mmJSON file of the N, C-alpha and C atoms, coordinates in Angstrom:
{"data_MODEL":{"atom_site":{
"group_PDB":["ATOM","ATOM","ATOM","ATOM","ATOM","ATOM","ATOM","ATOM","ATOM","ATOM","ATOM","ATOM","ATOM","ATOM","ATOM","ATOM","ATOM","ATOM","ATOM","ATOM","ATOM","ATOM","ATOM","ATOM","ATOM","ATOM","ATOM","ATOM","ATOM","ATOM","ATOM","ATOM","ATOM","ATOM","ATOM","ATOM","ATOM","ATOM","ATOM","ATOM","ATOM","ATOM","ATOM","ATOM","ATOM","ATOM","ATOM","ATOM","ATOM","ATOM","ATOM","ATOM","ATOM","ATOM","ATOM","ATOM","ATOM","ATOM","ATOM","ATOM","ATOM","ATOM","ATOM","ATOM","ATOM","ATOM","ATOM","ATOM","ATOM","ATOM","ATOM","ATOM","ATOM","ATOM","ATOM","ATOM","ATOM","ATOM","ATOM","ATOM","ATOM","ATOM","ATOM","ATOM","ATOM","ATOM","ATOM","ATOM","ATOM","ATOM","ATOM","ATOM","ATOM","ATOM","ATOM","ATOM","ATOM","ATOM","ATOM","ATOM","ATOM","ATOM","ATOM","ATOM","ATOM","ATOM","ATOM","ATOM","ATOM","ATOM","ATOM","ATOM","ATOM","ATOM","ATOM","ATOM","ATOM","ATOM","ATOM","ATOM","ATOM","ATOM","ATOM","ATOM","ATOM","ATOM","ATOM","ATOM","ATOM","ATOM","ATOM","ATOM","ATOM","ATOM","ATOM","ATOM","ATOM","ATOM","ATOM","ATOM","ATOM","ATOM","ATOM","ATOM","ATOM","ATOM","ATOM","ATOM","ATOM","ATOM"],
"id":[1,2,3,4,5,6,7,8,9,10,11,12,13,14,15,16,17,18,19,20,21,22,23,24,25,26,27,28,29,30,31,32,33,34,35,36,37,38,39,40,41,42,43,44,45,46,47,48,49,50,51,52,53,54,55,56,57,58,59,60,61,62,63,64,65,66,67,68,69,70,71,72,73,74,75,76,77,78,79,80,81,82,83,84,85,86,87,88,89,90,91,92,93,94,95,96,97,98,99,100,101,102,103,104,105,106,107,108,109,110,111,112,113,114,115,116,117,118,119,120,121,122,123,124,125,126,127,128,129,130,131,132,133,134,135,136,137,138,139,140,141,142,143,144,145,146,147,148,149,150],
"type_symbol":["N","C","C","N","C","C","N","C","C","N","C","C","N","C","C","N","C","C","N","C","C","N","C","C","N","C","C","N","C","C","N","C","C","N","C","C","N","C","C","N","C","C","N","C","C","N","C","C","N","C","C","N","C","C","N","C","C","N","C","C","N","C","C","N","C","C","N","C","C","N","C","C","N","C","C","N","C","C","N","C","C","N","C","C","N","C","C","N","C","C","N","C","C","N","C","C","N","C","C","N","C","C","N","C","C","N","C","C","N","C","C","N","C","C","N","C","C","N","C","C","N","C","C","N","C","C","N","C","C","N","C","C","N","C","C","N","C","C","N","C","C","N","C","C","N","C","C","N","C","C"],
"label_atom_id":["N","CA","C","N","CA","C","N","CA","C","N","CA","C","N","CA","C","N","CA","C","N","CA","C","N","CA","C","N","CA","C","N","CA","C","N","CA","C","N","CA","C","N","CA","C","N","CA","C","N","CA","C","N","CA","C","N","CA","C","N","CA","C","N","CA","C","N","CA","C","N","CA","C","N","CA","C","N","CA","C","N","CA","C","N","CA","C","N","CA","C","N","CA","C","N","CA","C","N","CA","C","N","CA","C","N","CA","C","N","CA","C","N","CA","C","N","CA","C","N","CA","C","N","CA","C","N","CA","C","N","CA","C","N","CA","C","N","CA","C","N","CA","C","N","CA","C","N","CA","C","N","CA","C","N","CA","C","N","CA","C","N","CA","C","N","CA","C","N","CA","C","N","CA","C"],
"label_alt_id":[null,null,null,null,null,null,null,null,null,null,null,null,null,null,null,null,null,null,null,null,null,null,null,null,null,null,null,null,null,null,null,null,null,null,null,null,null,null,null,null,null,null,null,null,null,null,null,null,null,null,null,null,null,null,null,null,null,null,null,null,null,null,null,null,null,null,null,null,null,null,null,null,null,null,null,null,null,null,null,null,null,null,null,null,null,null,null,null,null,null,null,null,null,null,null,null,null,null,null,null,null,null,null,null,null,null,null,null,null,null,null,null,null,null,null,null,null,null,null,null,null,null,null,null,null,null,null,null,null,null,null,null,null,null,null,null,null,null,null,null,null,null,null,null,null,null,null,null,null,null],
"label_comp_id":["MET","MET","MET","LYS","LYS","LYS","ILE","ILE","ILE","SER","SER","SER","GLN","GLN","GLN","LYS","LYS","LYS","ILE","ILE","ILE","ARG","ARG","ARG","ASP","ASP","ASP","GLU","GLU","GLU","HIS","HIS","HIS","GLY","GLY","GLY","ASP","ASP","ASP","GLY","GLY","GLY","PRO","PRO","PRO","THR","THR","THR","ALA","ALA","ALA","VAL","VAL","VAL","GLU","GLU","GLU","SER","SER","SER","GLY","GLY","GLY","TYR","TYR","TYR","ASP","ASP","ASP","THR","THR","THR","GLU","GLU","GLU","ALA","ALA","ALA","LEU","LEU","LEU","ALA","ALA","ALA","GLY","GLY","GLY","MET","MET","MET","ALA","ALA","ALA","GLU","GLU","GLU","LYS","LYS","LYS","SER","SER","SER","ALA","ALA","ALA","GLU","GLU","GLU","PHE","PHE","PHE","ALA","ALA","ALA","ALA","ALA","ALA","GLN","GLN","GLN","GLY","GLY","GLY","ASN","ASN","ASN","ARG","ARG","ARG","VAL","VAL","VAL","TYR","TYR","TYR","LEU","LEU","LEU","PRO","PRO","PRO","LEU","LEU","LEU","ALA","ALA","ALA","ASP","ASP","ASP"],
"label_asym_id":["A","A","A","A","A","A","A","A","A","A","A","A","A","A","A","A","A","A","A","A","A","A","A","A","A","A","A","A","A","A","A","A","A","A","A","A","A","A","A","A","A","A","A","A","A","A","A","A","A","A","A","A","A","A","A","A","A","A","A","A","A","A","A","A","A","A","A","A","A","A","A","A","A","A","A","A","A","A","A","A","A","A","A","A","A","A","A","A","A","A","A","A","A","A","A","A","A","A","A","A","A","A","A","A","A","A","A","A","A","A","A","A","A","A","A","A","A","A","A","A","A","A","A","A","A","A","A","A","A","A","A","A","A","A","A","A","A","A","A","A","A","A","A","A","A","A","A","A","A","A"],
"label_entity_id":["1","1","1","1","1","1","1","1","1","1","1","1","1","1","1","1","1","1","1","1","1","1","1","1","1","1","1","1","1","1","1","1","1","1","1","1","1","1","1","1","1","1","1","1","1","1","1","1","1","1","1","1","1","1","1","1","1","1","1","1","1","1","1","1","1","1","1","1","1","1","1","1","1","1","1","1","1","1","1","1","1","1","1","1","1","1","1","1","1","1","1","1","1","1","1","1","1","1","1","1","1","1","1","1","1","1","1","1","1","1","1","1","1","1","1","1","1","1","1","1","1","1","1","1","1","1","1","1","1","1","1","1","1","1","1","1","1","1","1","1","1","1","1","1","1","1","1","1","1","1"],
"label_seq_id":[1,1,1,2,2,2,3,3,3,4,4,4,5,5,5,6,6,6,7,7,7,8,8,8,9,9,9,10,10,10,11,11,11,12,12,12,13,13,13,14,14,14,15,15,15,16,16,16,17,17,17,18,18,18,19,19,19,20,20,20,21,21,21,22,22,22,23,23,23,24,24,24,25,25,25,26,26,26,27,27,27,28,28,28,29,29,29,30,30,30,31,31,31,32,32,32,33,33,33,34,34,34,35,35,35,36,36,36,37,37,37,38,38,38,39,39,39,40,40,40,41,41,41,42,42,42,43,43,43,44,44,44,45,45,45,46,46,46,47,47,47,48,48,48,49,49,49,50,50,50],
"pdbx_PDB_ins_code":[null,null,null,null,null,null,null,null,null,null,null,null,null,null,null,null,null,null,null,null,null,null,null,null,null,null,null,null,null,null,null,null,null,null,null,null,null,null,null,null,null,null,null,null,null,null,null,null,null,null,null,null,null,null,null,null,null,null,null,null,null,null,null,null,null,null,null,null,null,null,null,null,null,null,null,null,null,null,null,null,null,null,null,null,null,null,null,null,null,null,null,null,null,null,null,null,null,null,null,null,null,null,null,null,null,null,null,null,null,null,null,null,null,null,null,null,null,null,null,null,null,null,null,null,null,null,null,null,null,null,null,null,null,null,null,null,null,null,null,null,null,null,null,null,null,null,null,null,null,null],
"Cartn_x":[21.041,20.037,18.695,18.401,17.141,17.114,18.256,18.338,18.163,18.829,18.709,17.269,16.581,15.195,14.318,14.574,13.782,13.956,15.185,15.44,14.689,14.743,14.016,12.522,11.983,10.556,10.143,10.984,10.645,10.892,11.943,12.361,12.258,11.918,11.808,13.128,13.076,14.26,14.191,15.265,15.312,14.331,13.429,12.501,11.482,11.301,10.334,11.009,12.301,13.045,12.478,12.547,12.099,13.154,12.729,13.675,13.783,14.964,15.161,15.954,16.002,16.776,18.261,18.669,20.08,20.562,19.718,20.115,20.494,19.684,19.934,21.191,21.349,22.518,23.794,23.735,24.903,25.287,24.32,24.609,25.219,24.727,25.286,26.734,27.02,28.381,29.322,28.843,29.68,29.952,28.959,29.153,30.172,30.114,31.075,32.498,32.669,33.999,34.486,33.573,33.934,34.46,33.807,34.254,35.614,35.817,37.098,38.21,37.923,38.884,39.229,38.222,38.441,39.276,39.049,39.808,41.289,41.592,42.985,43.629,42.946,43.535,43.157,42.181,41.725,42.85,43.8,44.927,44.818,45.052,44.974,46.221,47.374,48.626,49.109,49.107,49.562,51.03,51.733,53.148,53.279,54.393,54.639,54.914,54.39,54.633,55.994,56.661,57.965,57.827],
"Cartn_y":[-24.863,-25.894,-25.314,-24.132,-23.515,-23.22,-22.788,-22.494,-23.778,-24.856,-26.14,-26.626,-26.496,-26.937,-26.093,-24.805,-23.928,-24.329,-24.667,-25.105,-26.405,-27.355,-28.621,-28.377,-27.48,-27.183,-26.587,-25.723,-25.035,-25.883,-26.713,-27.413,-28.919,-29.449,-30.891,-31.491,-32.765,-33.46,-34.899,-35.378,-36.763,-36.99,-37.964,-38.286,-37.186,-36.261,-35.175,-33.927,-34.021,-32.85,-32.373,-31.09,-30.487,-30.749,-31.356,-31.64,-30.438,-30.278,-29.186,-29.696,-28.927,-29.302,-29.343,-28.635,-28.61,-30.006,-30.781,-32.13,-32.965,-32.936,-33.701,-33.204,-31.903,-31.304,-31.657,-31.605,-31.926,-33.394,-34.287,-35.711,-36.0,-35.327,-35.514,-35.024,-33.912,-33.382,-34.299,-34.868,-35.794,-37.072,-37.554,-38.753,-38.483,-37.293,-36.908,-36.867,-36.261,-36.19,-37.573,-38.426,-39.786,-40.553,-40.392,-41.052,-40.51,-39.207,-38.584,-39.137,-39.276,-39.817,-41.265,-42.063,-43.465,-43.565,-42.668,-42.683,-42.369,-41.671,-41.331,-42.376,-43.494,-44.585,-44.65,-43.881,-43.889,-43.627,-42.806,-42.49,-41.05,-40.857,-39.521,-38.727,-39.371,-38.69,-39.109,-38.176,-38.458,-38.086,-38.72,-38.379,-36.939,-36.311,-34.941,-34.918,-33.912,-33.767,-33.116,-33.491,-32.901,-31.507],
"Cartn_z":[61.307,61.269,60.825,61.263,60.886,59.386,58.846,57.418,56.615,57.033,56.337,56.333,57.452,57.531,56.622,56.556,55.691,54.227,53.824,52.451,52.17,53.115,52.945,52.823,53.628,53.587,52.25,51.692,50.456,49.206,49.229,48.012,48.094,49.22,49.372,49.819,50.143,50.632,50.142,49.56,49.085,47.948,48.096,47.008,46.73,47.668,47.45,46.898,46.588,46.109,44.772,44.566,43.317,42.253,41.142,40.069,39.145,38.577,37.634,36.45,35.368,34.199,34.506,35.55,35.931,36.294,36.968,37.37,36.159,35.124,33.909,33.221,33.151,32.514,33.278,34.596,35.427,35.267,35.27,35.105,33.738,32.697,31.358,31.314,31.952,31.998,32.755,33.859,34.626,33.836,33.082,32.262,31.168,30.584,29.54,30.109,31.266,31.882,32.299,32.739,33.116,31.909,30.763,29.535,29.102,29.242,28.901,29.801,31.08,32.036,31.69,31.348,30.981,29.709,28.756,27.505,27.739,28.805,29.128,30.031,30.258,31.015,32.474,32.903,34.299,35.294,34.905,35.791,36.263,37.539,38.127,37.759,37.863,37.57,36.193,35.263,33.902,33.773,32.847,32.649,32.138,32.479,32.035,30.544,29.86,28.421,28.205,27.126,26.813,26.262],
"occupancy":[1.0,1.0,1.0,1.0,1.0,1.0,1.0,1.0,1.0,1.0,1.0,1.0,1.0,1.0,1.0,1.0,1.0,1.0,1.0,1.0,1.0,1.0,1.0,1.0,1.0,1.0,1.0,1.0,1.0,1.0,1.0,1.0,1.0,1.0,1.0,1.0,1.0,1.0,1.0,1.0,1.0,1.0,1.0,1.0,1.0,1.0,1.0,1.0,1.0,1.0,1.0,1.0,1.0,1.0,1.0,1.0,1.0,1.0,1.0,1.0,1.0,1.0,1.0,1.0,1.0,1.0,1.0,1.0,1.0,1.0,1.0,1.0,1.0,1.0,1.0,1.0,1.0,1.0,1.0,1.0,1.0,1.0,1.0,1.0,1.0,1.0,1.0,1.0,1.0,1.0,1.0,1.0,1.0,1.0,1.0,1.0,1.0,1.0,1.0,1.0,1.0,1.0,1.0,1.0,1.0,1.0,1.0,1.0,1.0,1.0,1.0,1.0,1.0,1.0,1.0,1.0,1.0,1.0,1.0,1.0,1.0,1.0,1.0,1.0,1.0,1.0,1.0,1.0,1.0,1.0,1.0,1.0,1.0,1.0,1.0,1.0,1.0,1.0,1.0,1.0,1.0,1.0,1.0,1.0,1.0,1.0,1.0,1.0,1.0,1.0],
"B_iso_or_equiv":[0.0,0.0,0.0,0.0,0.0,0.0,0.0,0.0,0.0,0.0,0.0,0.0,0.0,0.0,0.0,0.0,0.0,0.0,0.0,0.0,0.0,0.0,0.0,0.0,0.0,0.0,0.0,0.0,0.0,0.0,0.0,0.0,0.0,0.0,0.0,0.0,0.0,0.0,0.0,0.0,0.0,0.0,0.0,0.0,0.0,0.0,0.0,0.0,0.0,0.0,0.0,0.0,0.0,0.0,0.0,0.0,0.0,0.0,0.0,0.0,0.0,0.0,0.0,0.0,0.0,0.0,0.0,0.0,0.0,0.0,0.0,0.0,0.0,0.0,0.0,0.0,0.0,0.0,0.0,0.0,0.0,0.0,0.0,0.0,0.0,0.0,0.0,0.0,0.0,0.0,0.0,0.0,0.0,0.0,0.0,0.0,0.0,0.0,0.0,0.0,0.0,0.0,0.0,0.0,0.0,0.0,0.0,0.0,0.0,0.0,0.0,0.0,0.0,0.0,0.0,0.0,0.0,0.0,0.0,0.0,0.0,0.0,0.0,0.0,0.0,0.0,0.0,0.0,0.0,0.0,0.0,0.0,0.0,0.0,0.0,0.0,0.0,0.0,0.0,0.0,0.0,0.0,0.0,0.0,0.0,0.0,0.0,0.0,0.0,0.0],
"pdbx_formal_charge":[null,null,null,null,null,null,null,null,null,null,null,null,null,null,null,null,null,null,null,null,null,null,null,null,null,null,null,null,null,null,null,null,null,null,null,null,null,null,null,null,null,null,null,null,null,null,null,null,null,null,null,null,null,null,null,null,null,null,null,null,null,null,null,null,null,null,null,null,null,null,null,null,null,null,null,null,null,null,null,null,null,null,null,null,null,null,null,null,null,null,null,null,null,null,null,null,null,null,null,null,null,null,null,null,null,null,null,null,null,null,null,null,null,null,null,null,null,null,null,null,null,null,null,null,null,null,null,null,null,null,null,null,null,null,null,null,null,null,null,null,null,null,null,null,null,null,null,null,null,null],
"auth_seq_id":[1,1,1,2,2,2,3,3,3,4,4,4,5,5,5,6,6,6,7,7,7,8,8,8,9,9,9,10,10,10,11,11,11,12,12,12,13,13,13,14,14,14,15,15,15,16,16,16,17,17,17,18,18,18,19,19,19,20,20,20,21,21,21,22,22,22,23,23,23,24,24,24,25,25,25,26,26,26,27,27,27,28,28,28,29,29,29,30,30,30,31,31,31,32,32,32,33,33,33,34,34,34,35,35,35,36,36,36,37,37,37,38,38,38,39,39,39,40,40,40,41,41,41,42,42,42,43,43,43,44,44,44,45,45,45,46,46,46,47,47,47,48,48,48,49,49,49,50,50,50],
"auth_comp_id":["MET","MET","MET","LYS","LYS","LYS","ILE","ILE","ILE","SER","SER","SER","GLN","GLN","GLN","LYS","LYS","LYS","ILE","ILE","ILE","ARG","ARG","ARG","ASP","ASP","ASP","GLU","GLU","GLU","HIS","HIS","HIS","GLY","GLY","GLY","ASP","ASP","ASP","GLY","GLY","GLY","PRO","PRO","PRO","THR","THR","THR","ALA","ALA","ALA","VAL","VAL","VAL","GLU","GLU","GLU","SER","SER","SER","GLY","GLY","GLY","TYR","TYR","TYR","ASP","ASP","ASP","THR","THR","THR","GLU","GLU","GLU","ALA","ALA","ALA","LEU","LEU","LEU","ALA","ALA","ALA","GLY","GLY","GLY","MET","MET","MET","ALA","ALA","ALA","GLU","GLU","GLU","LYS","LYS","LYS","SER","SER","SER","ALA","ALA","ALA","GLU","GLU","GLU","PHE","PHE","PHE","ALA","ALA","ALA","ALA","ALA","ALA","GLN","GLN","GLN","GLY","GLY","GLY","ASN","ASN","ASN","ARG","ARG","ARG","VAL","VAL","VAL","TYR","TYR","TYR","LEU","LEU","LEU","PRO","PRO","PRO","LEU","LEU","LEU","ALA","ALA","ALA","ASP","ASP","ASP"],
"auth_asym_id":["A","A","A","A","A","A","A","A","A","A","A","A","A","A","A","A","A","A","A","A","A","A","A","A","A","A","A","A","A","A","A","A","A","A","A","A","A","A","A","A","A","A","A","A","A","A","A","A","A","A","A","A","A","A","A","A","A","A","A","A","A","A","A","A","A","A","A","A","A","A","A","A","A","A","A","A","A","A","A","A","A","A","A","A","A","A","A","A","A","A","A","A","A","A","A","A","A","A","A","A","A","A","A","A","A","A","A","A","A","A","A","A","A","A","A","A","A","A","A","A","A","A","A","A","A","A","A","A","A","A","A","A","A","A","A","A","A","A","A","A","A","A","A","A","A","A","A","A","A","A"],
"auth_atom_id":["N","CA","C","N","CA","C","N","CA","C","N","CA","C","N","CA","C","N","CA","C","N","CA","C","N","CA","C","N","CA","C","N","CA","C","N","CA","C","N","CA","C","N","CA","C","N","CA","C","N","CA","C","N","CA","C","N","CA","C","N","CA","C","N","CA","C","N","CA","C","N","CA","C","N","CA","C","N","CA","C","N","CA","C","N","CA","C","N","CA","C","N","CA","C","N","CA","C","N","CA","C","N","CA","C","N","CA","C","N","CA","C","N","CA","C","N","CA","C","N","CA","C","N","CA","C","N","CA","C","N","CA","C","N","CA","C","N","CA","C","N","CA","C","N","CA","C","N","CA","C","N","CA","C","N","CA","C","N","CA","C","N","CA","C","N","CA","C","N","CA","C","N","CA","C"],
"pdbx_PDB_model_num":[1,1,1,1,1,1,1,1,1,1,1,1,1,1,1,1,1,1,1,1,1,1,1,1,1,1,1,1,1,1,1,1,1,1,1,1,1,1,1,1,1,1,1,1,1,1,1,1,1,1,1,1,1,1,1,1,1,1,1,1,1,1,1,1,1,1,1,1,1,1,1,1,1,1,1,1,1,1,1,1,1,1,1,1,1,1,1,1,1,1,1,1,1,1,1,1,1,1,1,1,1,1,1,1,1,1,1,1,1,1,1,1,1,1,1,1,1,1,1,1,1,1,1,1,1,1,1,1,1,1,1,1,1,1,1,1,1,1,1,1,1,1,1,1,1,1,1,1,1,1]
}}}
């Protein structure tokens, strides 16, 4: 708990969080993978290839 509070104090929490370029990059990567998943039919289990 003390470690978590120290991180919040140094970097913010929720709306006061420090933004970084990583956030934008991560969101773009997740959107790309989401589109790839949708293009494959939104199915978790795909048929086995021959």
